[in-house]
Structures are given as C-alpha cells and as structure tokens.
C-alpha positions as CSV (number, residue, x, y, z in Angstrom):
1,X,-155.3,-115.5,-262.9
2,X,-155.0,-119.1,-262.7
3,X,-151.5,-118.8,-264.4
4,X,-150.6,-116.4,-261.9
5,X,-151.3,-118.8,-259.0
6,X,-149.3,-121.4,-260.7
7,X,-146.3,-119.2,-261.0
8,X,-146.7,-118.0,-257.6
9,X,-146.9,-121.7,-256.5
10,X,-143.7,-122.7,-258.5
11,X,-141.8,-119.6,-257.1
12,X,-142.9,-120.9,-253.6
13,X,-141.4,-124.1,-254.2
14,X,-138.3,-122.7,-255.9
15,X,-137.9,-120.5,-252.7
16,X,-138.5,-123.1,-250.4
17,X,-135.9,-125.4,-252.2
18,X,-133.3,-122.8,-252.0
19,X,-133.9,-122.2,-248.5
20,X,-133.6,-125.9,-247.8
21,X,-130.3,-125.9,-249.7
22,X,-128.8,-122.8,-247.5
23,X,-130.0,-124.5,-244.4
24,X,-128.2,-127.7,-245.0
25,X,-125.6,-129.0,-247.1
26,X,-126.8,-132.0,-249.1
27,X,-126.3,-135.7,-247.4
28,X,-123.4,-136.6,-249.2
29,X,-121.3,-133.6,-247.8
30,X,-122.4,-134.1,-244.5
31,X,-121.1,-137.8,-244.5
32,X,-118.3,-137.0,-246.0
33,X,-117.4,-134.3,-243.3
34,X,-118.4,-136.7,-240.7
35,X,-116.2,-139.5,-242.0
36,X,-113.0,-136.9,-242.3
37,X,-113.7,-135.6,-238.8
38,X,-114.1,-139.0,-237.4
39,X,-110.8,-140.4,-239.3
40,X,-108.9,-137.4,-238.2
41,X,-109.7,-137.9,-234.6
42,X,-109.0,-141.6,-234.9
43,X,-105.6,-140.7,-236.2
44,X,-104.9,-138.5,-233.7
45,X,-105.7,-140.9,-231.1
46,X,-103.8,-143.5,-232.6
47,X,-100.9,-141.2,-233.1
48,X,-101.0,-140.2,-229.1
49,X,-101.0,-143.6,-228.1
50,X,-97.9,-144.7,-230.4
51,X,-96.1,-141.8,-228.7
52,X,-97.3,-142.5,-225.2
53,X,-96.2,-146.3,-225.9
54,X,-93.0,-145.2,-227.0
55,X,-92.2,-143.0,-224.0
56,X,-93.6,-145.8,-221.5
57,X,-90.7,-147.9,-223.0
58,X,-88.2,-145.4,-221.8
59,X,-84.4,-145.7,-222.2
60,X,-82.6,-148.8,-221.7
61,X,-81.0,-149.6,-218.1
62,X,-77.6,-150.6,-217.5
63,X,-78.5,-154.5,-218.1
64,X,-80.3,-153.4,-221.4
65,X,-83.9,-153.6,-220.1
66,X,-86.2,-150.9,-220.8
67,X,-86.9,-148.9,-217.6
68,X,-88.3,-145.6,-218.2
69,X,-90.2,-143.3,-216.1
70,X,-92.6,-146.3,-214.4
71,X,-89.1,-147.9,-213.0
72,X,-87.8,-144.6,-212.2
73,X,-91.0,-144.0,-209.9
74,X,-90.6,-147.6,-208.6
75,X,-87.1,-146.9,-207.7
76,X,-87.9,-143.8,-205.7
77,X,-90.9,-145.5,-203.8
78,X,-88.4,-148.3,-202.9
79,X,-85.9,-145.7,-201.4
80,X,-88.5,-143.9,-199.6
81,X,-89.6,-147.2,-198.0
82,X,-86.4,-148.2,-197.2
83,X,-86.4,-151.5,-199.3
84,X,-83.6,-153.9,-198.5
85,X,-81.5,-155.1,-201.4
86,X,-82.9,-158.5,-201.1
87,X,-86.4,-156.7,-201.7
88,X,-85.2,-154.6,-204.6
89,X,-83.8,-157.8,-206.4
90,X,-87.1,-159.8,-205.8
91,X,-89.1,-157.0,-207.2
92,X,-86.6,-156.6,-210.3
93,X,-87.0,-160.5,-210.8
94,X,-90.7,-160.2,-210.7
95,X,-90.7,-157.5,-213.4
96,X,-87.7,-159.0,-215.5
97,X,-90.0,-162.3,-215.5
98,X,-93.1,-160.0,-217.0
99,X,-90.9,-157.8,-219.3
100,X,-91.0,-160.3,-222.3
101,X,-94.7,-160.5,-222.0
102,X,-95.2,-157.0,-221.8
103,X,-92.9,-156.6,-224.7
104,X,-94.7,-159.0,-227.1
105,X,-98.1,-157.5,-226.3
106,X,-96.8,-153.9,-226.6
107,X,-95.7,-155.1,-230.1
108,X,-98.9,-156.9,-230.9
109,X,-101.0,-153.6,-229.7
110,X,-98.9,-151.5,-232.1
111,X,-99.4,-153.8,-235.0
112,X,-103.1,-153.5,-234.4
113,X,-103.0,-149.7,-234.5
114,X,-101.1,-149.8,-237.7
115,X,-103.8,-152.3,-239.0
116,X,-106.3,-149.7,-237.8
117,X,-105.0,-146.7,-239.6
118,X,-104.5,-148.7,-242.9
119,X,-108.1,-149.9,-242.5
120,X,-109.4,-146.4,-242.2
121,X,-107.3,-144.7,-244.6
122,X,-108.2,-147.5,-247.2
123,X,-110.0,-146.3,-250.5
124,X,-113.2,-148.6,-249.0
125,X,-113.5,-148.6,-245.5
126,X,-114.9,-151.8,-244.0
127,X,-116.9,-151.1,-240.9
128,X,-116.6,-154.8,-240.0
129,X,-112.9,-155.0,-240.1
130,X,-112.4,-151.6,-238.1
131,X,-114.6,-153.1,-235.4
132,X,-112.7,-156.2,-235.4
133,X,-109.3,-154.3,-235.0
134,X,-111.0,-152.4,-232.3
135,X,-112.1,-155.5,-230.1
136,X,-108.5,-156.8,-230.8
137,X,-106.9,-153.7,-229.6
138,X,-108.9,-153.4,-226.5
139,X,-108.2,-157.1,-225.8
140,X,-104.5,-156.4,-226.0
141,X,-104.7,-153.3,-223.8
142,X,-106.8,-155.5,-221.3
143,X,-104.0,-158.1,-221.4
144,X,-101.2,-155.5,-221.0
145,X,-103.1,-154.0,-218.0
146,X,-103.4,-157.5,-216.3
147,X,-99.8,-158.2,-216.6
148,X,-98.9,-154.6,-215.1
149,X,-101.4,-155.1,-212.4
150,X,-100.2,-158.7,-211.8
151,X,-96.6,-156.9,-211.5
152,X,-97.9,-154.4,-208.9
153,X,-99.4,-157.2,-206.7
154,X,-96.3,-159.1,-206.8
155,X,-94.2,-156.5,-205.8
156,X,-96.5,-155.3,-202.9
157,X,-96.5,-158.7,-201.5
158,X,-92.5,-158.2,-201.1
159,X,-92.9,-155.5,-198.9
160,X,-93.8,-155.4,-195.5
161,X,-97.3,-154.0,-194.2
162,X,-95.5,-150.8,-192.9
163,X,-93.4,-150.2,-195.9
164,X,-96.7,-150.5,-197.9
165,X,-98.1,-148.0,-195.9
166,X,-95.1,-145.7,-196.5
167,X,-95.5,-146.4,-200.3
168,X,-99.1,-145.5,-200.1
169,X,-97.9,-141.9,-198.4
170,X,-95.4,-141.7,-201.1
171,X,-97.7,-142.2,-204.0
172,X,-100.5,-139.7,-202.4
173,X,-97.8,-137.0,-202.4
174,X,-97.2,-137.6,-206.1
175,X,-100.8,-137.5,-207.0
176,X,-101.6,-134.7,-204.8
177,X,-98.9,-132.3,-206.6
178,X,-96.6,-132.5,-203.5
179,X,-93.8,-133.3,-205.8
180,X,-92.9,-133.3,-209.3
181,X,-91.5,-136.1,-210.9
182,X,-88.7,-133.9,-212.8
183,X,-87.6,-132.0,-209.7
184,X,-87.5,-131.8,-206.0
185,X,-90.8,-131.3,-203.7
186,X,-92.4,-127.9,-204.5
187,X,-92.8,-125.5,-201.6
C-alpha cells in the first residue's frame, strides 16, 4: 500500500514537472529570446535613424551645401510670406554659420550609433557601455536640436511680425494636410 502511494506521489511530481515545462520554457531560453528581440528592435531603430539622418542631409545645392527637404520647406515659406532678398540672404547666412556645427554633430551622432551597434552585436554585451553610448547619443541629439532651434529663432527674428503670422498660417496648412510636400494643394 505504501509502495503504491510512493509511486502515485512520484508520478504526481513527474506530471507537475512536465506541466511546468509545457507552460514556460526554461529561463535561459526566455532570456535569449528577450535579448534577441531587444537587439533586433534596437538595430531596426538605429537603421531607421541612419536612414532619416541621410535623407535629412539631402542633395547638395548650387553652392555645394546640403539643403534637402527642410531648406526646401524654408524656401516655400519665404516665398509665401514675401521675404525680400535681403531677408533671404540673412537667413541663408544664419544657416550657413550653423551648418558646420550641425554637420560635425551629425557625424558624431552617426559614430555613436555605429558604436552602439558594435556593442550590441559583440560576443559579450556590456550593459554599462551600452548605457553610456545611449547617454552620449541623447546628448548629441539634444545638441543638434538646440542648434536647429537657434537657427529657427534667428530666422524668425529676421522676419516682420506680419511675415511671421503668414509663416504660421503656411505651416498650419502643411500640418493640417492642406498641402502635400510633393505636389500642389489638395482639393
């Protein structure tokens, strides 16, 4: 009788262990899958940032300076507000002065992203190194944002209050979908 109880008890433990295994994979597999999913996500984000950064640089203008979509939008706004040639020259000078700083920071940011990819694809991942690179990348992005904001403020100061009001209306039309960047206003 006791032998039968021991067998039932042992069978119950075996069944419980089998059930536990069927519910969740061993912890090592879970960590591996989470790490793989996280790494894949970070690589996709990094790739997206590199592509958007390359697109933002855009094609070179007649003076060899990268203009791209942001400068195209700026020209459209200046046309819409009736900016004088003097105002356009001032605004061009503002952005020409900021361009070397922006280019240097963009290069720094790209290098940090490459270091991040290398750190995340290394045989051994050092979480401290990855965190330090993340902090450096965020500081770099903040510096680029500050430079761009500086350029926007200085450009807005060149315009008259009436021109800034017209610029606001132009920007709102773009944001509300009243016009697409690649064609005429939608009807």
